[in-house]
C-alpha positions as CSV (number, residue, x, y, z in Angstrom):
1,M,5.5,8.2,-142.6
2,E,1.4,8.9,-142.6
3,I,-0.2,6.9,-139.7
4,K,-3.8,5.2,-140.5
5,E,-6.6,6.4,-138.8
6,F,-9.8,4.5,-138.0
7,R,-13.0,6.3,-137.3
8,Y,-15.7,5.1,-135.0
9,Q,-18.8,6.2,-133.5
10,L,-20.6,4.6,-130.3
11,K,-24.1,5.1,-129.3
12,L,-24.6,4.6,-125.5
13,T,-27.1,4.9,-122.6
14,K,-26.8,6.9,-119.5
15,L,-29.5,5.5,-117.2
16,N,-30.4,5.5,-113.3
17,E,-27.4,6.5,-110.9
18,L,-25.4,7.8,-114.2
19,K,-27.9,10.7,-114.6
20,F,-26.0,12.2,-111.5
21,L,-22.7,12.4,-113.4
22,S,-21.8,15.7,-114.7
23,H,-20.5,16.0,-118.3
24,L,-16.9,16.2,-117.6
25,D,-17.4,13.2,-114.9
26,W,-19.3,11.7,-118.1
27,Q,-16.3,12.1,-120.4
28,N,-13.8,10.9,-118.1
29,L,-15.7,7.8,-117.6
30,I,-15.8,7.1,-121.0
31,L,-12.4,7.9,-121.9
32,K,-11.2,5.4,-118.9
33,T,-13.5,2.6,-119.9
34,L,-12.0,2.9,-123.8
35,R,-8.6,3.0,-122.3
36,R,-9.4,-0.1,-120.3
37,V,-10.4,-1.9,-123.1
38,G,-7.6,-1.4,-125.1
39,V,-8.4,1.4,-127.5
40,H,-5.4,3.4,-129.3
41,F,-6.3,6.6,-129.3
42,A,-5.0,9.1,-132.3
43,L,-3.8,12.2,-130.7
44,T,-4.0,15.9,-131.4
45,E,-1.0,17.6,-132.6
46,G,0.8,20.6,-130.6
47,F,2.5,20.7,-127.1
48,N,-0.4,19.1,-125.3
49,K,-1.7,16.0,-127.2
50,V,-5.1,14.6,-126.2
51,P,-7.4,11.8,-127.6
52,K,-9.2,12.5,-130.8
53,I,-12.5,12.2,-129.2
54,S,-15.7,14.2,-129.5
55,F,-19.0,13.7,-127.1
56,S,-22.5,15.0,-127.9
57,P,-23.9,18.0,-126.4
58,A,-23.8,17.7,-122.5
59,L,-26.6,16.2,-120.6
60,P,-28.2,18.2,-117.8
61,L,-27.9,16.4,-114.3
62,F,-30.9,14.1,-113.3
63,I,-31.7,13.4,-117.1
64,E,-31.4,9.8,-118.5
65,S,-30.4,8.8,-121.9
66,V,-30.8,6.2,-124.5
67,C,-28.6,8.3,-127.3
68,E,-25.5,9.5,-126.0
69,I,-23.1,9.6,-129.0
70,V,-19.1,9.3,-128.7
71,N,-16.8,9.5,-132.0
72,F,-13.3,8.9,-131.6
73,I,-10.3,8.1,-133.9
74,T,-7.8,5.2,-133.2
75,V,-4.3,4.5,-134.6
76,K,-5.5,0.6,-134.7
77,P,-8.5,-0.9,-135.7
78,L,-10.9,-2.1,-132.6
79,E,-10.4,-5.7,-131.3
80,P,-13.0,-8.4,-132.3
81,S,-13.8,-8.6,-128.6
82,F,-14.4,-4.5,-128.1
83,L,-18.1,-4.8,-127.4
84,D,-17.7,-7.6,-124.9
85,D,-14.9,-6.4,-123.2
86,F,-16.8,-2.9,-122.9
87,K,-19.5,-4.5,-121.6
88,N,-17.7,-6.4,-119.3
89,S,-15.8,-3.1,-117.9
90,T,-19.0,-1.2,-117.2
91,S,-22.2,-1.2,-115.3
92,S,-25.7,-2.2,-117.0
93,N,-26.7,1.7,-117.1
94,L,-23.8,2.2,-119.8
95,K,-24.4,-0.2,-122.6
96,I,-23.2,0.1,-126.3
97,L,-26.4,0.5,-128.5
98,S,-24.5,0.6,-131.6
99,L,-21.0,0.6,-133.1
100,I,-20.5,2.1,-136.4
101,E,-17.1,2.3,-138.2
102,M,-17.0,5.5,-139.9
103,P,-15.3,6.1,-143.3
104,N,-12.1,8.2,-143.5
105,D,-12.1,10.6,-146.0
106,G,-9.2,12.4,-145.0
107,R,-11.3,15.6,-143.9
108,R,-11.7,16.6,-140.3
109,M,-14.2,14.7,-138.4
110,P,-16.9,17.5,-137.3
111,S,-17.4,18.0,-133.7
112,L,-20.6,16.5,-132.4
113,D,-21.5,19.8,-130.7
114,N,-21.7,21.3,-134.0
115,L,-23.4,18.2,-135.8
116,V,-26.1,17.8,-133.3
117,Q,-28.9,20.9,-133.5
118,W,-31.9,19.1,-132.1
119,A,-32.7,16.5,-129.5
120,L,-36.0,14.3,-128.6
121,Y,-36.9,14.2,-125.4
122,E,-39.6,12.5,-123.1
123,A,-41.2,13.3,-119.9
124,E,-43.1,11.1,-117.4
125,L,-46.3,12.8,-116.6
126,P,-48.0,12.4,-113.2
127,E,-50.4,9.6,-112.6
128,N,-54.1,9.9,-113.1
129,N,-53.9,12.7,-115.4
130,I,-53.8,15.2,-112.3
131,V,-51.1,17.5,-111.5
132,N,-50.0,18.3,-107.9
133,K,-50.9,21.4,-106.4
134,T,-47.4,22.5,-107.0
135,L,-48.0,22.7,-110.5
136,G,-50.9,24.9,-110.2
137,I,-52.6,22.9,-112.8
138,L,-55.8,21.0,-111.6
139,N,-56.2,18.5,-114.7
140,F,-54.9,16.9,-117.7
141,E,-56.7,19.0,-120.0
142,D,-55.2,22.3,-118.4
143,L,-51.8,20.4,-118.9
144,I,-52.5,20.3,-122.7
145,Y,-53.8,23.8,-122.8
146,T,-50.5,25.0,-121.5
147,V,-48.7,23.2,-123.8
148,E,-50.6,24.3,-126.8
149,K,-50.5,28.1,-125.3
150,C,-46.9,27.7,-125.5
151,L,-46.5,26.4,-129.2
152,S,-49.2,29.1,-130.1
153,S,-47.1,31.9,-128.8
154,N,-44.4,33.9,-130.8
155,E,-42.4,34.6,-127.8
156,L,-41.2,32.6,-124.7
157,F,-38.6,34.8,-122.7
158,I,-36.9,33.6,-120.0
159,E,-34.3,35.4,-117.7
160,K,-30.7,34.3,-117.9
161,K,-27.3,35.6,-116.2
162,T,-24.2,35.3,-118.2
163,K,-21.0,34.4,-116.7
164,K,-20.3,38.1,-116.3
165,G,-23.4,38.2,-114.1
166,I,-25.3,40.1,-116.5
167,I,-29.0,39.2,-116.6
168,K,-30.4,38.9,-120.0
169,Q,-34.1,38.2,-121.5
170,I,-33.6,35.5,-123.9
171,N,-36.6,34.4,-126.4
172,Y,-36.4,30.6,-126.7
173,R,-39.7,30.4,-129.0
174,D,-37.5,29.0,-132.1
175,S,-35.7,26.5,-129.8
176,I,-38.8,24.5,-129.6
177,K,-39.4,22.1,-132.6
178,S,-42.5,20.2,-131.2
179,A,-44.2,19.4,-128.6
180,E,-47.1,16.6,-127.6
181,I,-48.7,14.9,-124.8
182,K,-49.7,11.3,-125.5
183,N,-50.5,8.5,-123.5
184,G,-49.3,10.0,-120.3
185,K,-45.8,10.9,-121.7
186,F,-44.8,14.6,-122.8
187,T,-42.5,14.2,-125.7
188,F,-40.7,17.5,-126.9
189,I,-37.6,18.4,-129.3
190,L,-35.6,21.2,-128.4
191,K,-32.4,23.1,-129.8
192,T,-29.4,21.6,-128.6
193,G,-25.4,22.1,-129.7
194,Q,-23.8,25.1,-131.1
195,N,-25.7,27.8,-133.0
196,D,-25.4,31.6,-133.2
197,T,-28.9,32.3,-134.1
198,V,-31.0,29.8,-132.1
199,P,-30.2,29.3,-128.4
200,A,-29.9,25.8,-126.9
201,F,-32.8,25.1,-124.7
202,R,-32.3,22.8,-121.7
203,A,-35.0,20.0,-121.4
204,D,-35.4,20.7,-117.4
205,E,-35.7,24.8,-118.1
206,F,-38.4,24.0,-120.4
207,L,-40.3,22.0,-118.2
208,K,-40.1,24.3,-115.2
209,Y,-41.0,27.4,-117.7
210,L,-44.3,25.5,-118.7
211,F,-45.3,24.2,-115.1
212,D,-43.5,25.0,-112.2
213,K,-40.2,25.6,-111.0
214,E,-40.6,23.2,-108.2
215,A,-42.0,20.5,-110.5
216,I,-40.0,17.2,-111.0
217,F,-40.3,15.0,-114.0
218,E,-38.4,12.2,-115.0
219,I,-36.8,13.1,-118.1
220,K,-35.2,11.0,-121.0
221,R,-33.5,12.0,-123.8
222,L,-34.2,9.9,-126.8
223,S,-32.6,10.8,-129.8
224,F,-30.6,13.6,-132.0
225,F,-31.2,15.4,-135.2
226,D,-29.1,17.5,-137.2
227,E,-30.1,20.8,-138.6
228,N,-32.2,19.0,-141.6
229,M,-34.1,17.1,-139.1
230,T,-32.1,13.8,-140.0
231,E,-31.6,11.6,-136.9
232,I,-28.1,10.9,-136.1
């Protein structure tokens, strides 16, 4: 007998102290919370069965988000009290922004690591339009010039160490879709997820490249896009 499956998508916040959680800790937190509120997960086949659940690309430590996505499949529909139960089981830093029941067309639900291709970020700039000496930039105009110079360049090479310890020079220029400074905030869209041709670019590494390795910015991930730049 075929078991009917129900597909859902959650959009969540990851704020304040939650930015100190690793991606693995974040996944465990969501799984435990969903189980606590009575979600009956559909399980994968094979010897080691695991819940059918997919998370949006990993968020680096110390970065907040208002767009984390979790897709999951259940064997029973969610209870009408699910939203209230979830809220009562978590802190105010982990909120459900939206809950969507997705159609089940019989095909395998795509991994979010493959579906999500770009991410929009926002970074708070130093007050009074003056960047501290650590950054090596004297005023707001110099900051704008640095960003524009980066966007006009055809290359943006950064040294990266592979898992085997080999140092490689990687060109991240195509990993930057856009960048803009406006009203004291720096917004930019970077490549994320999995792709064979364009490397994913971490928001914190992008800012360190632009300004200074010791620079500290308050960064927040705002939204995700697919390969066609359609918001997810």
